[in-house]
N, C-alpha and C positions, 0 to 999 in steps of 0.2 A: 353462770351457767343459768339463771332465772331464765334471763335475756333470750339467751340459747334456744331454754328447754320448750320457751313461748312460741318462738320465732319456726320451730322446728314444728308446732303440733300445727300453724298456720301452714307450712310449707305440702305437710302429709295432708292437707286438708281432715283433720279433727276436728278442728275449728274454724271460722271464717276471721275472724281476729278476734282481741280483747283489749281492752283496757284494764290495766292494773295499778294499781296503787299499794305500798306498804307504808305504813309508820309507825315510829315507837316514841312514847311521849309528842313532843312539838315537830319531830324531827323527821324529813320525809327519806326513808330509807331504797324509796323506789318508785319509780313514777313513767309508763310507758303505755305508745296505744301498737296496738299491730293488726297488720290485715288489711283488709277490704268486703263489700256484700255486694249483692246485687240489689236494687233497688227497687223498689212496686214500678219502675217507667222503664227497666231494662236497662239502665245505666251501671255501674261500676263507681260505686263512693269507698273511699278510704274512711276507718274509724277512724276519730280523731280523739283524743280530750277531754271536746263536749257534746261528745255522740252522745246522746240520750238512747237508752235502753229500757222494752220493757223487763220491767223486773218480776213478773211471774211470783209466786211464794214470799217472794222480800216482802211484799206488801204490805203481808200478816205482821212483819214488825217493823217496817218501818211506817205505813201509816195507824196498821188499826192498834195495834200492840201502843203506844204513842198518846192515843188519841181516847183509849180505854183507863190509862192511867192516870191522865189529865183528871179524869170522872172523879176516877178514885180519890184522888188527890185534893180533890173538890167536896169530896162527900158525898157526888150524885149518884155515883155507884157504889156499893160493897163487893168484893170478890166474892163474899161466902150468898150472895146472895141464890136463889134460884130465878133461870133465864124468865121462868115464869112472870115473875114478878114485871117483868119492863115487857115480854111478850106473851100475851095470855093465851095466843092459838098453838105455844110447844106444847107438846103433849107430855114432859118426863119431869116432873116438881120435883125431884130430887136433884137431880142435872143443876150446878150453880157456872155462875161468873169463869171462876176457877177451874172447875174438871173442861170449860172450851179453851180455855187459853193456854192449858197442862197438855191438849191432846189426850183426856182420859175419861170422856164424857161416857162412852161407847159408842158416841156413834161413829158411822162405818166411812171408810175414806172418802168418798163416792158416792154421785148420783150411779142409779140403776137404774134402766140404759146409761151406758156412757153420753155423758153429749157433744152433739155434734154441729159444729156452725151454722147449720141453715136447719136446724132444729127449731120449731114455733114449743114450745116447754116455759108453764109456770116457775121459774126457778128456785125461788122464797117459797112457793108452797111447799114446792115437794122437798125444800129441806128443812122447814117445820112438821114439814108429816112423813119423814126418814123415819123407819124403824131405829133402835141402837140392835148394837150387835153385842154387846158386853155393858153388862152392868155399872156406875161409875166407880173410879179409880181402882177396877181389876185391872184394866193394864193400859200401856199405848196403843193408841189406832191413830197414826197421825191424821188430821181429817179437815181437810177445805170445807166440811161443810160449817163446822162449830165456828170456824172465825168467819164466816159469811154472817153468819148468827151475830156473832158480834156486833160485825157491820151494824148490823140492825140496830142492834142496842144502841147502837152509837145513835145512830139518827132520833128512835124514838127520845131518847133523854135530852137530846141538843135542839128536835127539832128542826135540822137541819138535815144538809144530804150529809153523808160522810166526808165526799169528795171539800162541801164549803168546811164545814168543821176544821179538817185535819191542817186545810192550805193555809187559811187563819190561824189556828191556836198553833199550829205546831211550823208547819215549815216555814212561814213567813217568819216569827222573831227568832230561826233557828237559823235563816238564813239560806234553808234550802229554794233556791229561787226557780229553778231549773224541773222539780221535781211537781207533779198531779197525776190523777186522770184524766181522762177524756184528753187527750192532747188536741188541740188548735190544728184545723187544718195546715194553717202557716207552715206551724212548727214539727211537722207531720215528716217531711222530709229529712229532720235530724235526727230522724229514728232508724238507729241500725234494723234491717228489715227481719224477722225472722221466718216464717215457715211460706214455702209455696204453697198458696191454695188456688184448684181452679185456674191452673196456669201462670198466676201472678204471686209475686214475694206481696204478702202483708206486714204495710209501714206504718208504723204513726200505731196502729190499731191494735186494740190490748188480742193476744193469742190464746189468750185460755178460755173456753168456749162458753164456761159458766159465767163468766164476768162480761164477755161479750154479752151474751142473754141480759145481763141485769143493765144493758145498758153502758160496761166500762168499769161501773163503780162498784166494786164488794169488798168484803172482809176477808176474802183470803188471796185477789190478784184486781191486776188493772193498772198498778199503778207506773207511770214512767218517768226517768229520772238518769243522771250522769254521776260520774265519780268522782267528782268534788264535792257535789252535795251529799253526795252518801259517806264521802271521811268528814265535813263537815257531820253529819250523827254520828259517827263510832267517837270523834271524838270530845264530843257532848255527854255519849254511854258510859266513856271511859272517865271522864271525868278532868281530861284534860286542857275541855274548854267550859266555862263557864255559860249557865244559863238561868235561867228564873220560870221558866214554862212548865218543868214539871219536877218537884224538887227531888234532887239525887237521890234520899232515901227509897223512890218509888223506885227509880229504874233502874237499883241495885237491887230490889226486891224479881225483877223481872228475870235475872241468872241467878240468884238464891236460891228462892222457891222454887223448890225442884218435886218433881215428881219423876223417880226412877230415873230416862235422861233429859227428861223436859223441863225448861224454868214454865216461866210466863212467857207463848207464845216461841222462846229460843229452845235452840234443841244445845245442852251442857254437854260439858265433855266429863265423865266423870271418874276416868283413867283409869278405868279396866273392862272398856269394852275391847271385843278381840279385834274389828275391824273398826276403822272410824275416815269418814270421807276429808274429816280436817287434819289428816295425820297422826299419832300418838304420843309426837312430843311437844306439843302445848302445854302452857300450866294448867294442872286438875281448878276446874270450873272457869274456865274459857266455855267462851258460848258465841253462836251466829248460824245462822238460814241460809237454805240455798233456794234457789230459785228455779224450776222446767228448763225456763230459758238456756241456762248456760249463767246463772248470775250466783252472786255468794258473798254471805261476808261473813268474816271472823273476827275475835276480839277477845283478848287476852288481858284480864283484869290484874294480873301481876304483874307483868311488863309493860301493861300500858303500850300493848303493841296493837294493829290493827290489819286485815286482808282487807281490797276491796277487787273481788273480779268482775267483771263484767263479761259478756261472750254473749254473742245467739248461736249459740252451737247446734239449736232447731233449724239453722236457715239449709241445712244437710239433713234432714230429715232427726226423727224423733230420735233414734235408734244412738245416743250420743255416749261416750263413754266417759263424760263429766267426774261421778265420784271417782275413778281412778286416777284422773287428770289434775283433781283437788287435794287427793289427797299426796300425790306425789309432789305438784305443785310447793302445796303449804309443808309438808316437810322437811321439803329443801329451802326455803323461805328462813325456817324456824332456827336450820343449822345453819345456812351461809350466810343470812343478813342480820338476825338480830343480835342484839348486844346482853 
């Protein structure tokens, strides 16, 4: 049923293709890849299990979140610290690291005017100078800007780039050897191309415009990865696989320390939202994140189950129906596959 659903989506050109993994405990319940994409050189390329995807906003929880949690576990950063402790140029003394992680800082969702690929703008300066639209803890406003700032905090504390820190300290010990910012030129051909720009598909170069202008390294976007690396990530987060990088209580904090629908970085299912793009059947306290390009991770700490869905839905343009697709797929997975 799951297989038929995704095959149908590809056939109807709702998505160009996808890679999907469903796992519960150590048991792989489903693993398959579908479809193809047009590469930068115009050739047709099949989507394979080792295809790299532009993770878009999954970067927030796959790179930025574990990096800041690691620094917290080492007492190099404190969650209640004002952002100004690390970035004196930031305008708001009451906004803390926790506010940024829980998307309740009051910062807007994005920069105005919206950033385009050809713009020449100082993104970091604009982010730090942004006016708030709410007071801290007033409401949840999902914000790229807050996570860009967290990325900068990590760089200030460690003295190296977010790319170097997370690749050395998190991805390498977690065995995520195909996950990185700034894909090397020779591996770009392994990436599913995203959107067509100026008559050519973008392949292996970040799709997100702010991240592009930040040289492909941002706390909000820029990361590339493959499905098996993200499965390792999910196994670690759910405690299926042991590791010694970040103490498990810090990982757990990321989805139990909540403000409304947000944990630290993650979206958390409270059990009562009217509509939810991961479906309403999953255990209360399940958590995950999505990426604009068509990527998502969803994890259930009660059932010890996770779903990794990677697709380059923006290949056909930005007007995708991924919210509805995810909701239907995740409900189907819960009902048909989980034990």
